[in-house]
C-alpha positions as CSV (number, residue, x, y, z in Angstrom):
1,M,4.5,15.8,-40.7
2,A,8.4,16.5,-42.7
3,N,9.3,14.6,-46.0
4,D,5.9,13.0,-45.8
5,A,5.5,12.6,-49.3
6,K,2.3,10.7,-49.0
7,L,0.8,13.0,-47.3
8,F,1.0,16.3,-49.9
9,Q,0.5,14.0,-52.5
10,D,-2.6,13.2,-50.4
11,I,-2.9,17.6,-50.3
12,I,-2.6,18.1,-53.7
13,A,-5.3,15.1,-55.0
14,H,-7.9,16.8,-52.3
15,C,-6.9,20.4,-53.4
16,K,-7.9,18.9,-56.9
17,E,-11.1,17.0,-56.0
18,Y,-13.0,19.6,-53.8
19,G,-12.3,22.6,-56.2
20,F,-9.8,24.3,-54.3
21,I,-6.6,24.2,-57.2
22,F,-6.8,23.3,-60.7
23,Q,-3.6,22.8,-62.7
24,S,-3.9,25.4,-65.1
25,S,-5.2,24.5,-68.6
26,E,-5.8,21.7,-67.9
27,L,-7.9,21.2,-70.6
28,Y,-4.7,21.2,-73.0
29,D,-2.6,19.0,-70.8
30,G,-1.7,22.0,-68.6
31,L,1.0,24.3,-68.3
32,S,3.7,23.3,-65.9
33,A,4.0,25.7,-62.6
34,V,0.8,27.4,-63.2
35,Y,-2.2,26.8,-61.7
36,D,-5.7,28.4,-61.3
37,Y,-7.7,28.6,-58.0
38,G,-11.0,27.1,-58.1
39,Q,-14.0,28.2,-56.4
40,M,-12.9,26.7,-52.7
41,G,-9.4,28.2,-53.6
42,A,-10.4,31.5,-54.2
43,P,-12.6,32.9,-51.4
44,L,-9.7,31.1,-49.3
45,K,-7.7,33.1,-50.7
46,K,-9.0,36.2,-51.0
47,N,-9.8,35.9,-47.1
48,L,-5.8,35.6,-45.8
49,R,-5.2,38.5,-48.7
50,D,-7.9,40.2,-46.7
51,A,-6.4,39.3,-43.2
52,W,-2.9,40.5,-44.2
53,W,-4.4,44.0,-45.6
54,K,-6.5,44.3,-42.7
55,S,-3.6,43.9,-40.4
56,M,-1.1,46.3,-42.3
57,T,-3.3,49.5,-43.0
58,Q,-6.0,49.1,-41.0
59,L,-4.6,48.1,-37.9
60,H,-1.7,49.8,-38.1
61,D,-1.1,53.4,-37.3
62,H,1.6,54.8,-39.7
63,I,1.3,51.9,-43.0
64,V,-0.7,52.6,-46.0
65,G,-1.1,50.6,-48.8
66,I,-1.0,50.6,-52.9
67,D,-1.8,48.6,-55.9
68,A,1.4,49.3,-58.6
69,A,1.0,48.4,-62.4
70,I,2.6,45.0,-63.2
71,F,4.8,46.7,-66.1
72,M,7.1,49.5,-65.3
73,H,9.6,51.7,-66.7
74,P,12.3,49.3,-68.0
75,T,15.1,51.3,-66.3
76,T,13.4,50.2,-63.0
77,W,15.2,46.9,-63.1
78,K,18.1,48.2,-64.0
79,A,18.2,49.9,-60.6
80,S,16.9,47.5,-58.8
81,G,19.9,44.7,-60.3
82,H,17.4,42.2,-61.9
83,V,18.5,42.9,-65.2
84,D,22.2,41.8,-64.8
85,N,22.0,40.2,-61.5
86,F,18.4,37.8,-61.4
87,S,19.6,34.5,-62.7
88,D,20.1,31.2,-61.8
89,P,23.2,29.0,-63.0
90,M,21.6,26.4,-64.7
91,I,22.7,23.2,-66.5
92,D,21.3,20.8,-69.7
93,N,21.3,17.6,-70.1
94,K,22.3,16.5,-73.9
95,D,20.4,13.7,-74.0
96,S,17.2,14.8,-72.7
97,N,17.4,18.3,-73.5
98,K,16.0,19.3,-69.3
99,R,17.1,21.7,-67.7
100,Y,18.1,22.2,-64.1
101,R,19.3,24.8,-61.2
102,V,22.9,24.1,-60.5
103,D,21.9,24.6,-56.8
104,H,18.5,22.3,-56.7
105,L,20.3,19.6,-58.2
106,L,23.6,19.5,-55.7
107,E,20.9,20.0,-53.0
108,S,18.7,16.6,-54.2
109,H,21.6,14.5,-54.5
110,A,23.0,15.7,-50.8
111,E,19.9,14.6,-49.3
112,T,20.7,11.5,-50.9
113,L,24.3,11.4,-48.7
114,P,25.3,10.7,-45.2
115,E,25.1,13.8,-42.9
116,A,28.5,14.3,-43.5
117,E,29.5,14.3,-47.0
118,G,26.3,15.9,-48.0
119,K,26.9,19.2,-46.0
120,A,30.6,19.1,-47.3
121,L,29.2,18.8,-50.9
122,L,26.9,21.6,-49.8
123,D,29.7,24.0,-48.4
124,T,31.8,23.2,-52.0
125,M,28.9,24.5,-53.5
126,D,28.1,27.5,-51.7
127,Q,31.9,29.0,-51.8
128,L,31.7,27.8,-56.3
129,L,28.5,29.7,-56.3
130,A,30.0,32.8,-54.3
131,A,32.6,32.5,-56.8
132,N,31.0,32.6,-59.8
133,D,32.7,29.6,-60.7
134,F,30.5,27.4,-63.3
135,D,33.8,25.5,-64.5
136,G,33.9,24.2,-61.0
137,L,30.2,23.3,-60.6
138,K,30.0,21.6,-63.0
139,K,33.5,19.8,-62.6
140,L,31.3,18.8,-58.4
141,I,28.6,18.0,-60.6
142,E,30.6,15.3,-62.7
143,T,32.7,14.2,-59.9
144,Q,29.7,13.7,-57.8
145,Q,28.1,11.3,-60.5
146,I,24.9,13.2,-60.5
147,K,22.6,11.4,-63.5
148,C,19.4,13.3,-64.8
149,S,16.0,12.4,-63.9
150,V,15.0,11.7,-67.7
151,S,17.7,10.5,-69.5
152,K,19.3,8.5,-65.9
153,T,22.6,9.7,-67.8
154,C,25.5,12.1,-66.9
155,N,26.2,13.6,-70.0
156,W,25.9,17.3,-69.2
157,T,26.4,21.0,-70.8
158,D,28.5,24.1,-69.5
159,V,27.0,25.9,-66.3
160,R,24.9,28.7,-67.5
161,Q,23.5,31.5,-66.1
162,F,19.6,32.1,-66.6
163,N,17.5,35.5,-66.4
164,L,14.5,34.4,-64.6
165,M,12.4,37.6,-65.5
166,F,10.0,37.2,-68.4
167,S,10.6,39.9,-71.0
168,T,7.9,41.3,-73.8
169,Q,7.3,43.9,-76.1
170,M,5.5,47.2,-75.5
171,G,4.1,48.9,-79.0
172,S,2.0,47.9,-82.2
173,V,5.1,46.9,-83.7
174,A,7.4,44.4,-82.0
175,G,10.8,45.0,-83.8
176,D,10.2,48.7,-82.4
177,A,9.1,48.5,-79.3
178,D,10.9,48.6,-75.7
179,T,11.3,45.7,-74.4
180,I,9.6,45.4,-71.2
181,Y,9.3,43.2,-67.7
182,L,6.6,41.4,-66.3
183,R,7.8,42.4,-62.5
184,P,9.6,39.5,-60.8
185,E,8.6,41.2,-57.3
186,T,6.3,43.6,-56.0
187,A,8.5,45.7,-53.6
188,Q,10.2,48.1,-56.4
189,G,6.4,49.5,-57.5
190,I,6.6,50.6,-53.9
191,F,9.9,52.2,-53.9
192,V,9.2,54.4,-57.0
193,N,6.5,55.5,-55.7
194,F,7.8,56.3,-52.1
195,L,7.4,60.8,-52.9
196,N,4.2,60.4,-54.7
197,V,2.7,59.1,-50.8
198,Q,4.9,60.7,-48.2
199,K,3.8,63.8,-50.1
200,T,0.2,63.0,-51.1
201,G,0.1,61.6,-48.1
202,R,2.2,63.6,-45.5
203,M,3.5,60.4,-43.5
204,K,6.2,61.1,-41.4
205,I,9.4,58.8,-40.9
206,P,8.5,56.0,-39.7
207,F,6.2,55.1,-42.3
208,G,5.1,52.0,-44.5
209,I,3.6,51.2,-47.8
210,A,2.0,47.8,-48.4
211,Q,0.8,46.1,-51.4
212,T,-0.4,42.6,-52.6
213,G,-0.4,41.7,-55.9
214,K,1.1,39.2,-59.2
215,A,4.8,38.8,-60.0
216,F,6.4,36.4,-62.2
217,R,9.7,34.2,-62.1
218,N,10.6,32.1,-64.9
219,E,11.7,29.1,-62.8
220,I,13.3,26.6,-64.7
221,V,12.3,24.2,-61.5
222,A,9.7,25.0,-60.3
223,R,8.2,22.3,-57.8
224,Q,6.5,21.1,-54.8
225,F,2.8,22.3,-56.1
226,I,1.9,26.0,-55.3
227,F,4.7,26.3,-53.4
228,R,7.2,27.8,-56.1
229,M,5.1,28.8,-59.3
230,R,5.9,31.1,-62.6
231,E,3.0,33.3,-61.8
232,F,2.2,33.8,-58.0
233,E,1.1,36.8,-55.7
234,Q,3.1,38.6,-53.2
235,M,2.3,40.9,-50.1
236,E,4.8,42.5,-48.9
237,M,5.3,45.7,-46.8
238,Q,8.4,48.4,-47.0
239,F,8.6,50.2,-43.7
240,F,10.8,53.2,-43.7
241,V,12.7,54.5,-40.7
242,R,16.1,56.6,-39.9
243,P,19.4,55.0,-40.4
244,G,20.7,53.8,-37.4
245,T,17.0,52.9,-36.4
246,Q,16.8,50.3,-38.9
247,M,17.5,46.7,-36.3
248,E,15.2,48.1,-33.6
249,W,12.7,47.9,-36.3
250,Y,13.9,44.8,-37.8
251,E,13.5,43.0,-34.1
252,Y,10.1,44.8,-33.9
253,W,8.7,43.4,-37.5
254,K,10.3,40.2,-37.1
255,D,8.4,39.2,-34.1
256,H,5.4,41.2,-35.1
257,R,5.2,39.0,-37.8
258,K,5.7,35.9,-36.4
259,K,3.0,36.7,-33.9
260,W,0.9,37.9,-37.0
261,L,1.1,34.0,-38.4
262,E,0.1,32.9,-35.1
263,S,-2.9,35.0,-34.8
264,I,-4.5,33.2,-37.7
265,G,-4.6,29.9,-36.7
266,I,-0.8,28.6,-37.4
267,P,0.9,26.5,-34.8
268,A,3.9,27.7,-32.9
269,E,5.4,25.0,-32.9
270,K,5.3,24.5,-36.9
271,L,6.8,28.4,-36.8
272,R,10.7,28.9,-36.3
273,Y,13.0,31.7,-37.8
274,H,15.9,30.7,-40.1
275,N,18.8,33.4,-39.6
276,H,20.2,34.4,-42.8
277,V,24.3,33.8,-42.8
278,K,25.1,35.4,-46.1
279,L,23.2,38.4,-46.7
280,A,22.6,40.1,-49.9
281,H,25.4,43.1,-50.9
282,Y,22.1,45.9,-49.2
283,A,21.5,43.9,-46.8
284,D,22.1,44.5,-42.9
285,A,20.1,41.7,-41.6
286,A,17.8,39.1,-42.9
287,V,15.6,36.1,-41.3
288,D,13.0,33.6,-42.9
289,I,10.2,32.7,-41.2
290,E,9.8,28.8,-41.7
291,F,7.1,26.8,-41.4
292,E,7.1,22.6,-41.3
293,F,5.9,21.8,-44.7
294,P,5.1,17.6,-45.9
295,F,8.2,18.2,-47.9
296,G,9.9,19.7,-44.8
297,W,10.9,23.0,-43.4
298,K,10.7,26.1,-45.5
299,E,10.9,29.9,-46.4
300,L,7.0,30.9,-45.7
301,E,8.0,34.6,-44.7
302,G,11.1,36.6,-45.3
303,I,12.0,40.0,-43.2
304,H,15.2,41.5,-44.2
305,S,17.5,45.6,-43.3
306,R,17.7,46.5,-46.7
307,T,19.4,49.9,-45.6
308,D,19.4,52.8,-48.4
309,F,20.5,50.4,-51.0
310,D,17.1,50.3,-53.0
311,L,16.0,54.9,-52.7
312,K,19.7,55.1,-53.6
313,Q,20.0,53.0,-56.4
314,H,16.4,54.7,-58.1
315,Q,17.5,58.6,-57.1
316,E,21.1,57.6,-59.4
317,Y,19.2,55.8,-62.1
318,S,16.1,58.8,-62.4
319,K,18.5,61.5,-61.9
320,K,15.7,62.8,-59.0
321,K,16.0,63.9,-55.4
322,I,14.6,60.8,-53.1
323,Q,14.9,62.4,-50.0
324,Y,13.4,63.0,-46.4
325,F,13.3,65.8,-44.6
326,D,13.0,65.0,-41.4
327,N,11.6,68.3,-39.0
328,D,11.8,66.2,-35.8
329,L,15.3,65.1,-35.7
330,N,17.2,68.3,-34.6
331,E,20.6,69.1,-32.8
332,A,21.1,72.1,-30.9
333,G,17.7,72.9,-32.0
334,K,18.7,72.9,-35.5
335,P,17.0,70.4,-38.2
336,I,19.6,67.7,-39.3
337,G,17.6,68.2,-43.0
338,N,17.5,65.8,-45.8
339,Y,18.3,61.8,-45.7
340,I,17.6,58.2,-47.2
341,P,15.2,56.5,-45.5
342,Y,16.5,53.0,-44.6
343,V,14.1,50.2,-45.2
344,V,12.9,47.2,-43.4
345,E,11.1,44.3,-45.6
346,T,8.3,42.2,-44.6
347,S,7.9,39.7,-48.0
348,I,5.3,36.7,-47.6
349,G,4.3,34.6,-51.0
350,L,0.1,34.6,-50.6
351,D,0.3,31.2,-52.6
352,R,2.9,30.0,-49.7
353,L,0.8,31.2,-46.9
354,F,-2.2,29.0,-48.7
355,L,-0.2,26.2,-48.6
356,T,0.6,26.6,-45.3
357,V,-3.1,26.5,-43.8
358,I,-4.4,24.0,-46.3
359,S,-1.1,22.2,-44.7
360,M,-1.9,22.8,-41.3
361,S,-5.4,22.1,-41.9
362,Y,-5.7,18.9,-43.7
363,R,-7.0,15.8,-41.5
364,E,-7.4,12.0,-42.0
365,E,-8.8,11.1,-38.8
366,H,-10.6,7.3,-37.9
367,W,-12.5,6.3,-35.0
368,K,-15.0,3.4,-33.9
369,K,-18.8,4.0,-33.4
370,E,-20.4,2.7,-30.8
371,D,-21.7,-0.4,-32.5
372,G,-17.9,-1.3,-33.1
373,T,-17.6,-0.2,-36.7
374,D,-14.8,1.4,-38.0
375,D,-15.8,5.1,-39.6
376,S,-13.3,7.8,-41.0
377,R,-13.2,11.5,-42.2
378,V,-11.0,13.4,-44.2
379,V,-11.9,17.2,-42.3
380,M,-9.9,20.6,-43.5
381,K,-10.2,22.1,-39.6
382,L,-9.4,25.7,-41.7
383,P,-9.5,28.5,-39.2
384,A,-13.2,29.5,-39.2
385,A,-12.5,33.4,-39.9
386,L,-10.7,32.2,-42.9
387,A,-12.6,29.3,-44.3
388,P,-14.4,29.8,-47.9
389,V,-17.8,28.7,-46.5
390,K,-19.1,29.5,-42.9
391,L,-22.0,27.6,-42.6
392,A,-24.3,24.9,-44.2
393,V,-27.5,25.0,-43.9
394,L,-28.9,21.9,-44.7
395,P,-33.0,20.9,-44.7
396,L,-33.0,16.5,-43.2
397,L,-34.9,16.0,-45.8
398,K,-36.6,17.9,-49.4
399,K,-40.4,18.2,-48.5
400,D,-43.0,19.4,-45.8
401,G,-41.9,22.6,-46.4
402,L,-38.4,22.3,-44.8
403,P,-36.2,23.5,-47.5
404,E,-38.3,26.6,-47.5
405,I,-37.1,27.6,-43.4
406,A,-33.5,26.3,-45.0
407,R,-34.0,29.5,-47.6
408,E,-35.3,31.9,-44.7
409,L,-32.4,31.3,-42.4
410,M,-30.1,31.4,-45.5
411,T,-31.5,34.9,-46.7
412,E,-30.8,36.4,-43.1
413,C,-27.3,34.7,-43.0
414,R,-25.7,36.0,-46.2
415,P,-25.3,38.9,-45.9
416,H,-23.2,38.6,-42.7
417,F,-20.9,35.3,-44.1
418,Q,-20.7,33.2,-46.8
419,C,-23.5,30.3,-46.5
420,F,-23.9,27.3,-48.3
421,Y,-27.4,25.5,-49.2
422,E,-27.8,21.8,-49.8
423,E,-30.6,19.2,-49.5
424,K,-29.1,16.6,-51.6
425,D,-27.7,13.4,-50.4
426,A,-28.1,11.9,-46.6
427,I,-27.5,14.0,-44.2
428,G,-24.2,12.6,-43.5
429,K,-23.2,12.3,-46.3
430,R,-23.6,15.8,-46.6
431,Y,-21.8,16.8,-43.3
432,R,-18.6,14.5,-44.7
433,R,-18.8,17.2,-47.7
434,M,-18.6,20.2,-45.4
435,D,-15.5,18.6,-43.5
436,A,-14.0,17.8,-46.6
437,I,-14.1,22.1,-47.6
438,G,-13.4,23.2,-44.3
439,T,-17.0,24.5,-43.3
440,P,-16.4,25.1,-39.5
441,F,-20.7,25.0,-38.9
442,C,-23.3,23.1,-40.8
443,V,-27.4,23.8,-39.4
444,T,-29.7,21.2,-40.1
445,I,-33.2,22.0,-40.2
446,D,-35.8,18.9,-39.1
447,H,-39.5,18.9,-38.3
448,Q,-38.9,19.7,-34.9
449,T,-38.0,23.1,-36.0
450,K,-41.7,23.7,-37.4
451,E,-42.8,22.8,-34.0
452,D,-40.4,24.7,-31.6
453,Q,-38.5,26.9,-34.6
454,T,-34.7,25.5,-33.2
455,V,-31.9,23.9,-35.0
456,T,-29.4,21.5,-34.9
457,I,-26.0,23.2,-34.9
458,R,-22.7,20.8,-35.7
459,Y,-19.4,22.0,-35.0
460,R,-16.9,20.6,-37.6
461,D,-14.2,20.1,-35.5
462,D,-15.4,17.4,-32.7
463,M,-18.4,16.6,-34.8
464,R,-20.4,17.6,-31.6
465,Q,-24.1,19.0,-32.2
466,E,-26.1,21.6,-30.3
467,R,-29.9,22.1,-30.2
468,I,-30.8,26.2,-30.4
469,P,-33.1,29.1,-31.3
470,M,-33.0,29.9,-35.2
471,S,-33.4,33.0,-34.4
472,Q,-29.5,32.8,-32.7
473,V,-27.7,31.3,-35.2
474,R,-26.6,34.3,-37.1
475,T,-25.4,35.8,-34.3
476,K,-23.9,33.0,-33.0
477,V,-21.8,32.0,-36.1
478,M,-20.7,35.3,-36.1
479,E,-19.5,35.5,-32.7
480,L,-17.6,32.1,-33.3
481,I,-16.1,33.4,-36.3
482,N,-14.6,36.6,-35.0
483,G,-13.8,35.2,-31.7
């Protein structure tokens, strides 16, 4: 599947055609790298968010959830390092005025070179980035004769740092207001609430705080559909542990998160670990769980051992003690006392998880019918628990009392799971529409239903059909969704 450009474009087109994802502000020709989730995408996204939230908070003894505000005191971002360090080296083409991230520009060029040459180029780039050698980076781009994709020229500006945070003003008059930022991540809302949650919840180490929510990054080169966006949603959990036990918990969460991804239906062979060779200055271990997207292996989730960096920084900048008194930690019967907990983080982008599920579920199937003619369908083989619509109720005809019976079944089932009713077009066309949005089960009401109260249930994945009593539909679908 890797680097299948046509497949990826087909998936993007399918998302638009069937109401999963739209370009934001498309009426006004769109807003780059910002997307709206449609009537099928919104419930799928909610189902993914709910599955993550349930696994983290409901099914775990020592994790609670919060919902911190998007706006935070500006000193938060000074303490976290985002004000000074959350930036990327950028370069502009003077002829097109198009701006590029330097690493993306060089990485794209490296993909066009023989493997050994490409690797050597990327090694040189990494060394220059680590040394903040912007002159060297510009010279490397010019030496490689890398051209702008728009102007097709090599007329480049100097390399400059560009902060990725969106800033705005808080107050009634902009000139008198303080500059604040749209948060570039959700983690800091957890860190600044550590003491609030620990004390009010009487939490004992080890424990975690989970959160989902919007984050904003002014990405210059946002690409690959919803993989990298300027407005996106994160699902993060910070797990607070005793110093010295962080590697044990790091290994636990590394294994646990991969198993969870598999449990929601992502094939194990499409997932792999990628250990960070170069660690952030505050980390002592970091790994990505990657998924094989149509455009290659890319990061889906990160697990990071962040040491005590975050809480220590907020303690320093706020001038308020952020420590934990561990009554259970004793030496010779005497309590050790206070310490700043270490943190193991799990962080996954909800939009990337959405794209993962869409990518693994999209199928174009072709076969020969019994009469020798060709047939085909586009089907989304979404896991039943995640599918936006669980059951389609389809009266065979719009007369003879069949719609009324179908509506009775809808009334019985819809309090328990999402249902869809349709009576337009031939039954085969309706099946195909349900396949395209990923509905796992269809029930057809026909004239035999009036005689013996049975219906035909059709299974999306293999198109198998089965006759069952109408009274069993709700129970059967619920069992299949949960099982």
